[in-house]
C-alpha positions, -999 to 999 in steps of 0.1 A, spaced: 310 191 514 306 187 554 326 176 575 322 165 613 351 159 636 341 142 670 365 136 696 358 109 723 377 101 753 389 65 764 360 56 779 344 66 743 327 97 764 318 127 736 345 156 744 338 182 716 324 184 680 335 208 655 315 206 617 327 226 585 315 231 559 330 247 525 306 282 524 308 304 555 277 306 577 267 342 567 226 340 551 233 367 532 264 354 517 251 327 484 266 294 488 281 291 456 295 327 451 307 326 486 341 333 471 339 365 451 321 378 483 351 366 498 377 387 474 358 417 473 365 421 515 392 400 521 429 406 502 438 368 491 443 354 460 444 319 475 416 306 492 393 296 471 365 269 478 392 235 473 415 246 500 392 267 526 365 252 550 344 275 573 337 263 607 298 263 616 294 242 649 316 235 677 305 221 711 326 212 739 334 203 775 336 235 788 367 226 809 384 212 779 376 232 757 411 246 742 423 212 742 393 202 722 398 235 697 433 226 690 425 191 683 392 191 663 418 219 640 450 195 635 429 169 632 400 186 602 439 196 584 453 162 586 422 147 572 420 170 542 453 170 529 445 200 500 433 221 532 448 256 537 428 277 557 400 273 582 375 305 588 351 314 614 328 339 608 312 354 637 286 382 638 296 417 638 282 422 676 294 388 693 329 376 703 332 339 699 348 316 733 374 321 742 396 288 730 380 298 696 394 337 700 420 322 705 431 303 674 407 323 649 419 360 646 402 384 628 
């Protein structure tokens, strides 16, 4: 499943965009088996494919990045009533943009 959220201003100009999928964007993880992969690494009996999404793609105009980040996450939770978790998978030697790091904690 894919959920794409695009923010626009009053002039209908695109301010930001986020794309969410129901599996982590980690090449080594089988899309159909990610729950067992997750359970092996993290302590959480509540995370499953029905209540979780993974942020795969995010872009924003740089001057509005924090506001866009907050609004895209808020809109995602409002659009999917059963959603409890949104995850961001970041490669080991990378750091997310500051606004994403503000919302997504390791």
